[in-house]
All heavy atoms as TSV, in Angstrom:
chain	resi	resn	atom	element	x	y	z
A	1	MET	N	N	8.388	29.718	11.336
A	1	MET	CA	C	7.037	29.426	10.887
A	1	MET	C	C	6.522	28.196	11.637
A	1	MET	O	O	7.101	27.125	11.562
A	1	MET	CB	C	7.059	29.182	9.378
A	1	MET	CG	C	5.724	28.909	8.798
A	1	MET	SD	S	5.923	28.940	7.016
A	1	MET	CE	C	4.539	28.031	6.543
A	2	ALA	N	N	5.491	28.347	12.363
A	2	ALA	CA	C	4.934	27.254	13.161
A	2	ALA	C	C	3.999	26.410	12.310
A	2	ALA	O	O	3.321	26.906	11.416
A	2	ALA	CB	C	4.183	27.816	14.350
A	3	ASN	N	N	4.007	25.121	12.613
A	3	ASN	CA	C	3.059	24.238	11.945
A	3	ASN	C	C	2.360	23.374	12.990
A	3	ASN	O	O	2.607	23.488	14.176
A	3	ASN	CB	C	3.737	23.394	10.855
A	3	ASN	CG	C	4.813	22.475	11.397
A	3	ASN	OD1	O	4.737	22.035	12.534
A	3	ASN	ND2	N	5.806	22.189	10.594
A	4	GLN	N	N	1.510	22.494	12.540
A	4	GLN	CA	C	0.675	21.718	13.458
A	4	GLN	C	C	1.444	20.667	14.238
A	4	GLN	O	O	0.928	20.105	15.194
A	4	GLN	CB	C	-0.454	21.055	12.681
A	4	GLN	CG	C	0.039	20.101	11.608
A	4	GLN	CD	C	-1.092	19.563	10.759
A	4	GLN	OE1	O	-2.252	19.752	11.108
A	4	GLN	NE2	N	-0.765	18.912	9.663
A	5	TYR	N	N	2.685	20.362	13.851
A	5	TYR	CA	C	3.451	19.321	14.513
A	5	TYR	C	C	4.480	19.848	15.504
A	5	TYR	O	O	5.234	19.078	16.074
A	5	TYR	CB	C	4.163	18.449	13.472
A	5	TYR	CG	C	3.203	17.804	12.513
A	5	TYR	CD1	C	3.180	18.163	11.181
A	5	TYR	CD2	C	2.303	16.842	12.947
A	5	TYR	CE1	C	2.292	17.573	10.303
A	5	TYR	CE2	C	1.421	16.243	12.077
A	5	TYR	CZ	C	1.414	16.616	10.755
A	5	TYR	OH	O	0.539	16.036	9.896
A	6	ASP	N	N	4.517	21.124	15.728
A	6	ASP	CA	C	5.521	21.703	16.628
A	6	ASP	C	C	5.370	21.218	18.069
A	6	ASP	O	O	6.354	21.110	18.792
A	6	ASP	CB	C	5.452	23.229	16.598
A	6	ASP	CG	C	6.111	23.797	15.357
A	6	ASP	OD1	O	6.862	23.054	14.693
A	6	ASP	OD2	O	5.863	24.975	15.051
A	7	ASP	N	N	4.150	20.910	18.491
A	7	ASP	CA	C	3.963	20.454	19.868
A	7	ASP	C	C	4.223	18.956	20.022
A	7	ASP	O	O	4.350	18.461	21.130
A	7	ASP	CB	C	2.562	20.805	20.356
A	7	ASP	CG	C	1.470	20.220	19.471
A	7	ASP	OD1	O	1.757	19.894	18.309
A	7	ASP	OD2	O	0.333	20.103	19.963
A	8	ILE	N	N	4.324	18.213	18.920
A	8	ILE	CA	C	4.545	16.763	18.971
A	8	ILE	C	C	6.027	16.430	18.817
A	8	ILE	O	O	6.586	15.659	19.592
A	8	ILE	CB	C	3.733	16.048	17.882
A	8	ILE	CG1	C	2.241	16.291	18.084
A	8	ILE	CG2	C	4.029	14.556	17.877
A	8	ILE	CD1	C	1.389	15.810	16.946
A	9	LEU	N	N	6.647	16.987	17.801
A	9	LEU	CA	C	8.041	16.680	17.501
A	9	LEU	C	C	8.979	17.562	18.307
A	9	LEU	O	O	8.721	18.752	18.483
A	9	LEU	CB	C	8.316	16.904	16.005
A	9	LEU	CG	C	7.537	16.017	15.048
A	9	LEU	CD1	C	7.804	16.448	13.616
A	9	LEU	CD2	C	7.914	14.569	15.237
A	10	PRO	N	N	10.077	16.988	18.788
A	10	PRO	CA	C	11.057	17.832	19.474
A	10	PRO	C	C	11.788	18.694	18.452
A	10	PRO	O	O	11.837	18.354	17.265
A	10	PRO	CB	C	12.012	16.817	20.108
A	10	PRO	CG	C	11.900	15.612	19.248
A	10	PRO	CD	C	10.488	15.593	18.749
A	11	PRO	N	N	12.355	19.797	18.883
A	11	PRO	CA	C	13.116	20.617	17.935
A	11	PRO	C	C	14.348	19.853	17.450
A	11	PRO	O	O	15.029	19.194	18.241
A	11	PRO	CB	C	13.500	21.848	18.744
A	11	PRO	CG	C	13.344	21.446	20.166
A	11	PRO	CD	C	12.322	20.354	20.208
A	12	LEU	N	N	14.597	19.907	16.166
A	12	LEU	CA	C	15.715	19.177	15.568
A	12	LEU	C	C	16.795	20.158	15.141
A	12	LEU	O	O	16.505	21.198	14.552
A	12	LEU	CB	C	15.242	18.382	14.354
A	12	LEU	CG	C	14.180	17.327	14.622
A	12	LEU	CD1	C	13.646	16.782	13.314
A	12	LEU	CD2	C	14.741	16.219	15.473
A	13	SER	N	N	18.026	19.793	15.425
A	13	SER	CA	C	19.135	20.631	14.981
A	13	SER	C	C	19.442	20.316	13.521
A	13	SER	O	O	19.026	19.286	12.983
A	13	SER	CB	C	20.367	20.383	15.846
A	13	SER	OG	O	20.885	19.087	15.610
A	14	SER	N	N	20.181	21.188	12.883
A	14	SER	CA	C	20.546	20.938	11.487
A	14	SER	C	C	21.479	19.733	11.376
A	14	SER	O	O	21.461	19.023	10.375
A	14	SER	CB	C	21.184	22.178	10.871
A	14	SER	OG	O	22.343	22.538	11.589
A	15	GLU	N	N	22.262	19.474	12.427
A	15	GLU	CA	C	23.133	18.295	12.426
A	15	GLU	C	C	22.306	17.006	12.455
A	15	GLU	O	O	22.620	16.051	11.741
A	15	GLU	CB	C	24.070	18.329	13.630
A	15	GLU	CG	C	24.999	17.130	13.690
A	15	GLU	CD	C	25.841	17.114	14.953
A	15	GLU	OE1	O	25.778	18.081	15.733
A	15	GLU	OE2	O	26.550	16.122	15.158
A	16	ASP	N	N	21.243	16.992	13.252
A	16	ASP	CA	C	20.375	15.819	13.305
A	16	ASP	C	C	19.702	15.566	11.960
A	16	ASP	O	O	19.609	14.434	11.497
A	16	ASP	CB	C	19.318	15.977	14.390
A	16	ASP	CG	C	19.896	15.920	15.789
A	16	ASP	OD1	O	21.051	15.472	15.931
A	16	ASP	OD2	O	19.198	16.332	16.725
A	17	LYS	N	N	19.226	16.632	11.326
A	17	LYS	CA	C	18.595	16.497	10.019
A	17	LYS	C	C	19.591	16.002	8.972
A	17	LYS	O	O	19.259	15.171	8.132
A	17	LYS	CB	C	17.997	17.825	9.575
A	17	LYS	CG	C	16.825	18.270	10.414
A	17	LYS	CD	C	16.343	19.636	9.952
A	17	LYS	CE	C	15.300	20.205	10.863
A	17	LYS	NZ	N	14.902	21.562	10.466
A	18	MET	N	N	20.823	16.517	9.040
A	18	MET	CA	C	21.848	16.106	8.090
A	18	MET	C	C	22.202	14.634	8.280
A	18	MET	O	O	22.282	13.871	7.310
A	18	MET	CB	C	23.106	16.956	8.254
A	18	MET	CG	C	24.218	16.561	7.307
A	18	MET	SD	S	25.769	17.388	7.660
A	18	MET	CE	C	26.162	16.753	9.267
A	19	LEU	N	N	22.397	14.196	9.517
A	19	LEU	CA	C	22.715	12.791	9.780
A	19	LEU	C	C	21.579	11.877	9.356
A	19	LEU	O	O	21.818	10.798	8.806
A	19	LEU	CB	C	23.042	12.588	11.253
A	19	LEU	CG	C	24.419	13.009	11.708
A	19	LEU	CD1	C	24.536	12.891	13.219
A	19	LEU	CD2	C	25.482	12.185	11.031
A	20	ALA	N	N	20.344	12.285	9.605
A	20	ALA	CA	C	19.192	11.477	9.200
A	20	ALA	C	C	19.143	11.341	7.684
A	20	ALA	O	O	18.868	10.262	7.163
A	20	ALA	CB	C	17.902	12.101	9.717
A	21	GLY	N	N	19.426	12.405	6.981
A	21	GLY	CA	C	19.429	12.352	5.518
A	21	GLY	C	C	20.576	11.533	4.964
A	21	GLY	O	O	20.422	10.840	3.946
A	22	LEU	N	N	21.725	11.571	5.616
A	22	LEU	CA	C	22.886	10.815	5.141
A	22	LEU	C	C	22.792	9.326	5.437
A	22	LEU	O	O	23.566	8.546	4.896
A	22	LEU	CB	C	24.163	11.390	5.758
A	22	LEU	CG	C	24.594	12.753	5.241
A	22	LEU	CD1	C	25.805	13.242	6.019
A	22	LEU	CD2	C	24.894	12.714	3.768
A	23	CYS	N	N	21.858	8.923	6.281
A	23	CYS	CA	C	21.687	7.494	6.589
A	23	CYS	C	C	21.241	6.700	5.373
A	23	CYS	O	O	21.428	5.487	5.326
A	23	CYS	CB	C	20.673	7.310	7.709
A	23	CYS	SG	S	21.326	7.687	9.335
A	24	TYR	N	N	20.656	7.350	4.392
A	24	TYR	CA	C	20.125	6.635	3.235
A	24	TYR	C	C	21.155	6.437	2.118
A	24	TYR	O	O	21.387	5.301	1.717
A	24	TYR	CB	C	18.855	7.324	2.735
A	24	TYR	CG	C	17.775	7.308	3.791
A	24	TYR	CD1	C	17.548	8.411	4.605
A	24	TYR	CD2	C	17.014	6.170	4.003
A	24	TYR	CE1	C	16.578	8.379	5.593
A	24	TYR	CE2	C	16.043	6.126	4.989
A	24	TYR	CZ	C	15.827	7.227	5.772
A	24	TYR	OH	O	14.873	7.195	6.752
A	25	PRO	N	N	21.801	7.479	1.607
A	25	PRO	CA	C	22.773	7.212	0.540
A	25	PRO	C	C	24.054	6.546	1.042
A	25	PRO	O	O	24.706	5.827	0.286
A	25	PRO	CB	C	23.058	8.592	-0.051
A	25	PRO	CG	C	22.718	9.560	1.009
A	25	PRO	CD	C	21.626	8.918	1.812
A	26	PHE	N	N	24.409	6.766	2.284
A	26	PHE	CA	C	25.618	6.168	2.858
A	26	PHE	C	C	25.234	5.150	3.931
A	26	PHE	O	O	25.745	5.170	5.048
A	26	PHE	CB	C	26.524	7.259	3.440
A	26	PHE	CG	C	26.942	8.277	2.423
A	26	PHE	CD1	C	26.420	9.556	2.457
A	26	PHE	CD2	C	27.830	7.948	1.422
A	26	PHE	CE1	C	26.799	10.498	1.517
A	26	PHE	CE2	C	28.212	8.883	0.472
A	26	PHE	CZ	C	27.690	10.151	0.519
A	27	TRP	N	N	24.336	4.233	3.573
A	27	TRP	CA	C	23.750	3.305	4.535
A	27	TRP	C	C	24.767	2.332	5.102
A	27	TRP	O	O	24.522	1.734	6.146
A	27	TRP	CB	C	22.586	2.549	3.906
A	27	TRP	CG	C	22.987	1.642	2.782
A	27	TRP	CD1	C	23.042	1.963	1.457
A	27	TRP	CD2	C	23.380	0.280	2.879
A	27	TRP	NE1	N	23.456	0.880	0.735
A	27	TRP	CE2	C	23.669	-0.171	1.580
A	27	TRP	CE3	C	23.530	-0.603	3.944
A	27	TRP	CZ2	C	24.097	-1.467	1.323
A	27	TRP	CZ3	C	23.945	-1.888	3.678
A	27	TRP	CH2	C	24.219	-2.310	2.369
A	28	GLY	N	N	25.896	2.157	4.478
A	28	GLY	CA	C	26.897	1.234	4.986
A	28	GLY	C	C	27.789	1.823	6.057
A	28	GLY	O	O	28.528	1.096	6.716
A	29	VAL	N	N	27.724	3.147	6.254
A	29	VAL	CA	C	28.624	3.801	7.201
A	29	VAL	C	C	27.865	4.613	8.256
A	29	VAL	O	O	28.071	4.412	9.459
A	29	VAL	CB	C	29.603	4.743	6.449
A	29	VAL	CG1	C	30.502	5.472	7.414
A	29	VAL	CG2	C	30.405	3.972	5.434
A	30	VAL	N	N	27.028	5.519	7.819
A	30	VAL	CA	C	26.407	6.485	8.727
A	30	VAL	C	C	25.501	5.833	9.779
A	30	VAL	O	O	25.582	6.206	10.952
A	30	VAL	CB	C	25.660	7.582	7.933
A	30	VAL	CG1	C	24.965	8.556	8.862
A	30	VAL	CG2	C	26.631	8.326	7.029
A	31	PRO	N	N	24.646	4.852	9.430
A	31	PRO	CA	C	23.826	4.247	10.489
A	31	PRO	C	C	24.656	3.611	11.602
A	31	PRO	O	O	24.291	3.689	12.778
A	31	PRO	CB	C	23.001	3.195	9.764
A	31	PRO	CG	C	22.885	3.710	8.387
A	31	PRO	CD	C	24.208	4.372	8.116
A	32	PHE	N	N	25.775	3.009	11.250
A	32	PHE	CA	C	26.635	2.417	12.273
A	32	PHE	C	C	27.274	3.493	13.141
A	32	PHE	O	O	27.451	3.300	14.343
A	32	PHE	CB	C	27.707	1.537	11.632
A	32	PHE	CG	C	27.133	0.340	10.932
A	32	PHE	CD1	C	27.178	0.232	9.558
A	32	PHE	CD2	C	26.524	-0.670	11.656
A	32	PHE	CE1	C	26.638	-0.862	8.919
A	32	PHE	CE2	C	25.981	-1.771	11.035
A	32	PHE	CZ	C	26.043	-1.869	9.660
A	33	PHE	N	N	27.603	4.626	12.536
A	33	PHE	CA	C	28.127	5.752	13.312
A	33	PHE	C	C	27.089	6.255	14.304
A	33	PHE	O	O	27.395	6.516	15.465
A	33	PHE	CB	C	28.560	6.883	12.368
A	33	PHE	CG	C	28.850	8.173	13.074
A	33	PHE	CD1	C	30.006	8.341	13.804
A	33	PHE	CD2	C	27.950	9.224	13.011
A	33	PHE	CE1	C	30.264	9.528	14.472
A	33	PHE	CE2	C	28.184	10.412	13.671
A	33	PHE	CZ	C	29.356	10.563	14.398
A	34	VAL	N	N	25.843	6.391	13.839
A	34	VAL	CA	C	24.770	6.866	14.717
A	34	VAL	C	C	24.523	5.868	15.842
A	34	VAL	O	O	24.368	6.243	17.006
A	34	VAL	CB	C	23.481	7.118	13.907
A	34	VAL	CG1	C	22.304	7.404	14.828
A	34	VAL	CG2	C	23.675	8.273	12.937
A	35	LEU	N	N	24.501	4.580	15.512
A	35	LEU	CA	C	24.227	3.560	16.526
A	35	LEU	C	C	25.362	3.421	17.535
A	35	LEU	O	O	25.123	3.028	18.673
A	35	LEU	CB	C	23.949	2.215	15.857
A	35	LEU	CG	C	22.660	2.149	15.037
A	35	LEU	CD1	C	22.573	0.828	14.294
A	35	LEU	CD2	C	21.451	2.357	15.921
A	36	ALA	N	N	26.571	3.738	17.136
A	36	ALA	CA	C	27.716	3.607	18.038
A	36	ALA	C	C	27.958	4.869	18.870
A	36	ALA	O	O	28.720	4.827	19.829
A	36	ALA	CB	C	28.967	3.282	17.240
A	37	SER	N	N	27.323	5.965	18.523
A	37	SER	CA	C	27.570	7.214	19.233
A	37	SER	C	C	26.453	7.508	20.234
A	37	SER	O	O	25.495	6.746	20.380
A	37	SER	CB	C	27.683	8.363	18.231
A	37	SER	OG	O	26.424	8.628	17.660
A	38	SER	N	N	26.563	8.632	20.878
A	38	SER	CA	C	25.535	9.037	21.844
A	38	SER	C	C	24.256	9.509	21.142
A	38	SER	O	O	23.231	9.701	21.793
A	38	SER	CB	C	26.066	10.152	22.734
A	38	SER	OG	O	26.369	11.288	21.956
A	39	LYS	N	N	24.318	9.667	19.830
A	39	LYS	CA	C	23.136	10.065	19.061
A	39	LYS	C	C	22.080	8.964	19.060
A	39	LYS	O	O	20.953	9.181	18.634
A	39	LYS	CB	C	23.523	10.401	17.617
A	39	LYS	CG	C	24.410	11.597	17.473
A	39	LYS	CD	C	23.624	12.855	17.683
A	39	LYS	CE	C	24.466	14.073	17.346
A	39	LYS	NZ	N	23.726	15.293	17.533
A	40	ARG	N	N	22.461	7.786	19.506
A	40	ARG	CA	C	21.538	6.654	19.538
A	40	ARG	C	C	20.328	6.936	20.432
A	40	ARG	O	O	19.253	6.371	20.234
A	40	ARG	CB	C	22.278	5.426	20.038
A	40	ARG	CG	C	21.443	4.199	20.112
A	40	ARG	CD	C	22.224	3.048	20.662
A	40	ARG	NE	N	21.496	1.830	20.377
A	40	ARG	CZ	C	21.980	0.643	20.509
A	40	ARG	NH1	N	23.213	0.485	20.924
A	40	ARG	NH2	N	21.272	-0.407	20.227
A	41	GLU	N	N	20.493	7.804	21.413
A	41	GLU	CA	C	19.405	8.113	22.340
A	41	GLU	C	C	18.300	8.953	21.701
A	41	GLU	O	O	17.199	9.025	22.235
A	41	GLU	CB	C	19.965	8.860	23.556
A	41	GLU	CG	C	21.046	8.106	24.292
A	41	GLU	CD	C	20.588	6.752	24.809
A	41	GLU	OE1	O	19.444	6.653	25.274
A	41	GLU	OE2	O	21.390	5.801	24.724
A	42	ASP	N	N	18.588	9.583	20.571
A	42	ASP	CA	C	17.601	10.409	19.881
A	42	ASP	C	C	16.686	9.505	19.055
A	42	ASP	O	O	17.156	8.825	18.145
A	42	ASP	CB	C	18.324	11.415	18.984
A	42	ASP	CG	C	17.390	12.384	18.303
A	42	ASP	OD1	O	16.173	12.350	18.593
A	42	ASP	OD2	O	17.867	13.180	17.482
A	43	PRO	N	N	15.383	9.467	19.333
A	43	PRO	CA	C	14.498	8.562	18.593
A	43	PRO	C	C	14.411	8.888	17.107
A	43	PRO	O	O	14.244	7.992	16.275
A	43	PRO	CB	C	13.140	8.727	19.270
A	43	PRO	CG	C	13.249	9.882	20.169
A	43	PRO	CD	C	14.693	10.179	20.381
A	44	PHE	N	N	14.545	10.158	16.742
A	44	PHE	CA	C	14.514	10.560	15.336
A	44	PHE	C	C	15.693	9.947	14.582
A	44	PHE	O	O	15.516	9.344	13.518
A	44	PHE	CB	C	14.553	12.092	15.252
A	44	PHE	CG	C	14.560	12.645	13.857
A	44	PHE	CD1	C	13.407	12.673	13.104
A	44	PHE	CD2	C	15.730	13.165	13.307
A	44	PHE	CE1	C	13.407	13.195	11.822
A	44	PHE	CE2	C	15.741	13.687	12.044
A	44	PHE	CZ	C	14.578	13.699	11.287
A	45	LEU	N	N	16.889	10.065	15.125
A	45	LEU	CA	C	18.067	9.510	14.469
A	45	LEU	C	C	18.093	7.989	14.526
A	45	LEU	O	O	18.536	7.338	13.571
A	45	LEU	CB	C	19.340	10.084	15.085
A	45	LEU	CG	C	19.692	11.484	14.632
A	45	LEU	CD1	C	20.904	11.988	15.392
A	45	LEU	CD2	C	19.932	11.534	13.159
A	46	LEU	N	N	17.627	7.416	15.612
A	46	LEU	CA	C	17.564	5.961	15.711
A	46	LEU	C	C	16.639	5.400	14.642
A	46	LEU	O	O	16.971	4.422	13.970
A	46	LEU	CB	C	17.098	5.539	17.097
A	46	LEU	CG	C	17.004	4.041	17.352
A	46	LEU	CD1	C	18.384	3.400	17.246
A	46	LEU	CD2	C	16.397	3.772	18.709
A	47	PHE	N	N	15.483	6.021	14.449
A	47	PHE	CA	C	14.544	5.577	13.428
A	47	PHE	C	C	15.167	5.648	12.043
A	47	PHE	O	O	15.093	4.697	11.262
A	47	PHE	CB	C	13.267	6.413	13.477
A	47	PHE	CG	C	12.344	6.155	12.333
A	47	PHE	CD1	C	11.523	5.038	12.345
A	47	PHE	CD2	C	12.297	7.003	11.251
A	47	PHE	CE1	C	10.665	4.779	11.288
A	47	PHE	CE2	C	11.451	6.755	10.186
A	47	PHE	CZ	C	10.628	5.642	10.200
A	48	HIS	N	N	15.780	6.782	11.711
A	48	HIS	CA	C	16.329	6.951	10.368
A	48	HIS	C	C	17.558	6.078	10.134
A	48	HIS	O	O	17.768	5.608	9.014
A	48	HIS	CB	C	16.636	8.422	10.103
A	48	HIS	CG	C	15.405	9.210	9.806
A	48	HIS	ND1	N	14.729	9.120	8.619
A	48	HIS	CD2	C	14.697	10.079	10.573
A	48	HIS	CE1	C	13.674	9.904	8.641
A	48	HIS	NE2	N	13.631	10.494	9.833
A	49	SER	N	N	18.354	5.836	11.156
A	49	SER	CA	C	19.508	4.950	10.966
A	49	SER	C	C	19.046	3.511	10.744
A	49	SER	O	O	19.574	2.821	9.872
A	49	SER	CB	C	20.463	5.046	12.148
A	49	SER	OG	O	19.849	4.605	13.331
A	50	MET	N	N	18.052	3.055	11.501
A	50	MET	CA	C	17.551	1.695	11.306
A	50	MET	C	C	16.835	1.558	9.959
A	50	MET	O	O	16.993	0.561	9.255
A	50	MET	CB	C	16.605	1.311	12.446
A	50	MET	CG	C	17.286	1.253	13.791
A	50	MET	SD	S	18.673	0.116	13.854
A	50	MET	CE	C	17.807	-1.417	13.844
A	51	GLN	N	N	16.077	2.565	9.577
A	51	GLN	CA	C	15.372	2.514	8.303
A	51	GLN	C	C	16.349	2.583	7.133
A	51	GLN	O	O	16.192	1.869	6.143
A	51	GLN	CB	C	14.362	3.653	8.209
A	51	GLN	CG	C	13.521	3.587	6.959
A	51	GLN	CD	C	12.408	4.618	6.958
A	51	GLN	OE1	O	12.089	5.197	7.984
A	51	GLN	NE2	N	11.823	4.832	5.807
A	52	GLY	N	N	17.364	3.427	7.225
A	52	GLY	CA	C	18.364	3.498	6.166
A	52	GLY	C	C	19.141	2.204	6.026
A	52	GLY	O	O	19.423	1.743	4.922
A	53	LEU	N	N	19.479	1.590	7.148
A	53	LEU	CA	C	20.182	0.311	7.131
A	53	LEU	C	C	19.308	-0.783	6.521
A	53	LEU	O	O	19.756	-1.558	5.674
A	53	LEU	CB	C	20.605	-0.056	8.550
A	53	LEU	CG	C	21.538	-1.234	8.730
A	53	LEU	CD1	C	22.829	-1.015	7.984
A	53	LEU	CD2	C	21.813	-1.443	10.208
A	54	ALA	N	N	18.048	-0.844	6.923
A	54	ALA	CA	C	17.133	-1.858	6.387
A	54	ALA	C	C	16.893	-1.643	4.898
A	54	ALA	O	O	16.895	-2.607	4.119
A	54	ALA	CB	C	15.813	-1.820	7.144
A	55	LEU	N	N	16.714	-0.405	4.488
A	55	LEU	CA	C	16.484	-0.110	3.077
A	55	LEU	C	C	17.707	-0.454	2.234
A	55	LEU	O	O	17.581	-1.031	1.142
A	55	LEU	CB	C	16.118	1.362	2.905
A	55	LEU	CG	C	15.718	1.805	1.510
A	55	LEU	CD1	C	14.431	1.121	1.086
A	55	LEU	CD2	C	15.550	3.309	1.480
A	56	GLY	N	N	18.887	-0.137	2.721
A	56	GLY	CA	C	20.114	-0.464	1.997
A	56	GLY	C	C	20.328	-1.956	1.871
A	56	GLY	O	O	20.686	-2.461	0.804
A	57	LEU	N	N	20.112	-2.691	2.958
A	57	LEU	CA	C	20.266	-4.148	2.900
A	57	LEU	C	C	19.223	-4.783	1.991
A	57	LEU	O	O	19.540	-5.709	1.227
A	57	LEU	CB	C	20.178	-4.741	4.304
A	57	LEU	CG	C	21.352	-4.445	5.225
A	57	LEU	CD1	C	21.057	-4.945	6.628
A	57	LEU	CD2	C	22.623	-5.069	4.692
A	58	LEU	N	N	17.997	-4.296	2.045
A	58	LEU	CA	C	16.938	-4.844	1.203
A	58	LEU	C	C	17.208	-4.592	-0.275
A	58	LEU	O	O	17.055	-5.503	-1.097
A	58	LEU	CB	C	15.588	-4.251	1.604
A	58	LEU	CG	C	14.383	-4.771	0.835
A	58	LEU	CD1	C	14.156	-6.243	1.143
A	58	LEU	CD2	C	13.153	-3.955	1.184
A	59	THR	N	N	17.629	-3.389	-0.629
A	59	THR	CA	C	17.904	-3.109	-2.040
A	59	THR	C	C	19.114	-3.900	-2.526
A	59	THR	O	O	19.138	-4.344	-3.676
A	59	THR	CB	C	18.129	-1.610	-2.279
A	59	THR	OG1	O	19.153	-1.131	-1.418
A	59	THR	CG2	C	16.857	-0.827	-2.071
A	60	THR	N	N	20.098	-4.103	-1.678
A	60	THR	CA	C	21.243	-4.922	-2.068
A	60	THR	C	C	20.823	-6.367	-2.291
A	60	THR	O	O	21.220	-6.996	-3.280
A	60	THR	CB	C	22.344	-4.843	-0.997
A	60	THR	OG1	O	22.737	-3.485	-0.844
A	60	THR	CG2	C	23.540	-5.688	-1.378
A	61	LEU	N	N	20.009	-6.894	-1.400
A	61	LEU	CA	C	19.528	-8.261	-1.535
A	61	LEU	C	C	18.686	-8.431	-2.799
A	61	LEU	O	O	18.874	-9.403	-3.548
A	61	LEU	CB	C	18.710	-8.655	-0.304
A	61	LEU	CG	C	18.132	-10.063	-0.295
A	61	LEU	CD1	C	19.268	-11.083	-0.224
A	61	LEU	CD2	C	17.182	-10.239	0.865
A	62	VAL	N	N	17.791	-7.508	-3.069
A	62	VAL	CA	C	16.961	-7.583	-4.275
A	62	VAL	C	C	17.833	-7.476	-5.523
A	62	VAL	O	O	17.603	-8.193	-6.512
A	62	VAL	CB	C	15.874	-6.486	-4.244
A	62	VAL	CG1	C	15.195	-6.337	-5.586
A	62	VAL	CG2	C	14.858	-6.790	-3.162
A	63	SER	N	N	18.839	-6.640	-5.508
A	63	SER	CA	C	19.734	-6.503	-6.660
A	63	SER	C	C	20.510	-7.783	-6.915
A	63	SER	O	O	20.651	-8.221	-8.064
A	63	SER	CB	C	20.711	-5.354	-6.445
A	63	SER	OG	O	20.031	-4.144	-6.337
A	64	VAL	N	N	21.028	-8.391	-5.865
A	64	VAL	CA	C	21.805	-9.625	-6.021
A	64	VAL	C	C	20.911	-10.758	-6.527
A	64	VAL	O	O	21.271	-11.481	-7.464
A	64	VAL	CB	C	22.494	-10.003	-4.691
A	64	VAL	CG1	C	23.053	-11.414	-4.743
A	64	VAL	CG2	C	23.591	-9.001	-4.380
A	65	VAL	N	N	19.739	-10.912	-5.927
A	65	VAL	CA	C	18.821	-11.977	-6.349
A	65	VAL	C	C	18.351	-11.741	-7.782
A	65	VAL	O	O	18.291	-12.674	-8.587
A	65	VAL	CB	C	17.626	-12.091	-5.372
A	65	VAL	CG1	C	16.535	-12.984	-5.926
A	65	VAL	CG2	C	18.097	-12.584	-4.027
A	66	GLY	N	N	18.037	-10.510	-8.125
A	66	GLY	CA	C	17.623	-10.195	-9.493
A	66	GLY	C	C	18.715	-10.448	-10.507
A	66	GLY	O	O	18.468	-11.001	-11.586
A	67	THR	N	N	19.921	-10.047	-10.181
A	67	THR	CA	C	21.047	-10.268	-11.092
A	67	THR	C	C	21.320	-11.752	-11.276
A	67	THR	O	O	21.530	-12.221	-12.403
A	67	THR	CB	C	22.308	-9.557	-10.563
A	67	THR	OG1	O	22.029	-8.169	-10.438
A	67	THR	CG2	C	23.478	-9.765	-11.491
A	68	LEU	N	N	21.306	-12.497	-10.189
A	68	LEU	CA	C	21.540	-13.955	-10.302
A	68	LEU	C	C	20.434	-14.636	-11.071
A	68	LEU	O	O	20.702	-15.529	-11.879
A	68	LEU	CB	C	21.680	-14.560	-8.901
A	68	LEU	CG	C	22.968	-14.259	-8.166
A	68	LEU	CD1	C	22.926	-14.842	-6.761
A	68	LEU	CD2	C	24.169	-14.780	-8.923
A	69	SER	N	N	19.195	-14.239	-10.856
A	69	SER	CA	C	18.101	-14.880	-11.582
A	69	SER	C	C	18.174	-14.557	-13.075
A	69	SER	O	O	17.908	-15.421	-13.917
A	69	SER	CB	C	16.753	-14.484	-11.011
A	69	SER	OG	O	16.517	-13.119	-11.189
A	70	LEU	N	N	18.522	-13.341	-13.435
A	70	LEU	CA	C	18.687	-13.012	-14.861
A	70	LEU	C	C	19.867	-13.734	-15.464
A	70	LEU	O	O	19.811	-14.201	-16.608
A	70	LEU	CB	C	18.856	-11.503	-15.027
A	70	LEU	CG	C	17.600	-10.663	-14.845
A	70	LEU	CD1	C	17.949	-9.187	-14.877
A	70	LEU	CD2	C	16.582	-10.994	-15.905
A	71	TRP	N	N	20.947	-13.858	-14.712
A	71	TRP	CA	C	22.130	-14.552	-15.204
A	71	TRP	C	C	21.819	-16.031	-15.438
A	71	TRP	O	O	22.220	-16.609	-16.456
A	71	TRP	CB	C	23.273	-14.369	-14.220
A	71	TRP	CG	C	24.547	-15.040	-14.646
A	71	TRP	CD1	C	25.316	-14.695	-15.720
A	71	TRP	CD2	C	25.176	-16.142	-14.019
A	71	TRP	NE1	N	26.393	-15.520	-15.791
A	71	TRP	CE2	C	26.334	-16.437	-14.758
A	71	TRP	CE3	C	24.869	-16.904	-12.903
A	71	TRP	CZ2	C	27.193	-17.458	-14.408
A	71	TRP	CZ3	C	25.732	-17.925	-12.558
A	71	TRP	CH2	C	26.865	-18.195	-13.318
A	72	ILE	N	N	21.109	-16.649	-14.502
A	72	ILE	CA	C	20.756	-18.058	-14.646
A	72	ILE	C	C	19.772	-18.236	-15.798
A	72	ILE	O	O	19.872	-19.199	-16.570
A	72	ILE	CB	C	20.183	-18.602	-13.320
A	72	ILE	CG1	C	21.302	-18.677	-12.277
A	72	ILE	CG2	C	19.527	-19.961	-13.507
A	72	ILE	CD1	C	20.820	-18.963	-10.875
A	73	THR	N	N	18.823	-17.339	-15.945
A	73	THR	CA	C	17.805	-17.448	-16.985
A	73	THR	C	C	18.405	-17.331	-18.388
A	73	THR	O	O	18.038	-18.096	-19.289
A	73	THR	CB	C	16.721	-16.357	-16.804
A	73	THR	OG1	O	16.157	-16.495	-15.505
A	73	THR	CG2	C	15.650	-16.469	-17.859
A	74	PHE	N	N	19.314	-16.415	-18.574
A	74	PHE	CA	C	19.833	-16.144	-19.919
A	74	PHE	C	C	21.186	-16.757	-20.211
A	74	PHE	O	O	21.787	-16.474	-21.244
A	74	PHE	CB	C	19.889	-14.628	-20.157
A	74	PHE	CG	C	18.523	-14.003	-20.206
A	74	PHE	CD1	C	18.101	-13.148	-19.218
A	74	PHE	CD2	C	17.657	-14.307	-21.238
A	74	PHE	CE1	C	16.852	-12.586	-19.259
A	74	PHE	CE2	C	16.398	-13.744	-21.307
A	74	PHE	CZ	C	15.993	-12.882	-20.301
A	75	SER	N	N	21.690	-17.620	-19.362
A	75	SER	CA	C	22.971	-18.245	-19.673
A	75	SER	C	C	22.793	-19.656	-20.175
A	75	SER	O	O	21.771	-20.213	-20.282
A	75	SER	CB	C	23.866	-18.263	-18.443
A	75	SER	OG	O	23.304	-19.049	-17.416
């Protein structure tokens, strides 16, 4: 089924889609695998690995700061 973006986006394999999706829940492992492998040359995977890594680090930082602030406030 063709859509309006077929001429803009390169064809993606199911492996590329799977790796891009796994960059988010497994942000501590999969983005580093993508960045260390030859998949780094693919702009789609590079984008998702960097975004998954940034999102994972940001949520961890917000969780730690939130937990510490609540602990300090209520102790």
